[in-house]
Residue, then its C-alpha position, 0 to 999 in steps of 0.5 A: m468488448q467495450t472500450a475502457r474509459p479514460y483515467a481519472d483527472p490526476h489533479l482531481a485525484g490529488i485533491a481528493l487524496g489530500l482531502v482524505l488525508l486531511a479527514c484522516f488526520v482530523l478523525t483519527g489523529r493519524g495520517l495514512g499508511a499501510s504497512g501497520a495493517f499487514a503487520g497487525v493481521a500477520s500478528a493475529v494470524v500467528g497468534a491464532v496458529a502459534p500462540h506460544r510464539v506471540a506470547g514472548n515476542d515484543y514485535f507481535q505484542s505491540y500489534l495485539q495490545g489494542g485488541a483484535p487487529w481486524s478492527a484497527w483503523i489501519v486494517v479498515e483503511v487498507v480494506g477500504v483502499l482495496a474495495g475502492a480500487a476494485l469499485s473504481a476499476m469496475l466502474h471504468r471498465r478496467l478490471v481485467s484478468p492478469a491472463r492475456h490471450g489465455r496465459v499469465p505473463t510470467r515474467r511480469l508477474i514475477a517482477a511485480v511480486g518481487g517488487g512487492v516483496l522488496m517494498g514489504v521488506g523495506a517497509a519492515l526495515a524502515r518501520g513504515c511504508t512509502s505511503g505513510l512517509a510520503l503522504s503523511g510525513g510530506a503533508l506535515l512538511g517533514l524534511g526527511s519525507w521530502i528527501f525520501m520522495l525525491a530519492l524515490f522518484a529519482a530511483g523510479f525514473a532511473a529504473a524505468p528504462l531497465l524494466r520497461k520491456l517487462w510491462a509492454 
């Protein structure tokens, strides 16, 4: 078994992320985010399965007005993020199965899925995701974005000791 390469330099990764965000602002007129992609795809799926539900629903209609959400810039962005993450993991020999020693770590999987669901619900309630607020709002020097980021990091540091044994 080959050993994994070291992680990327966080300073270079931050600069690269900043350049991607700048390019996104210049090319699309919008910042980065992700929750709109999931809402758009969900709207399209509901429209395909139960068109009568979409017809009278303003929420679904708001995502379907510009045509097929599959070609929306934010959906393409999320697909690119997933493809880039997979490529990076493969290149750095970090793409591994969640199963360790022939078994899936159930508590860790439940915690990860539960955390993801909570983040998704929070993004829906807030009408936006953490990446959109933190990256795009922070780059535009939005006071609310900076307050949010400070609160997010404080909550993360406070919760880390409570959840650390799940990730060991």
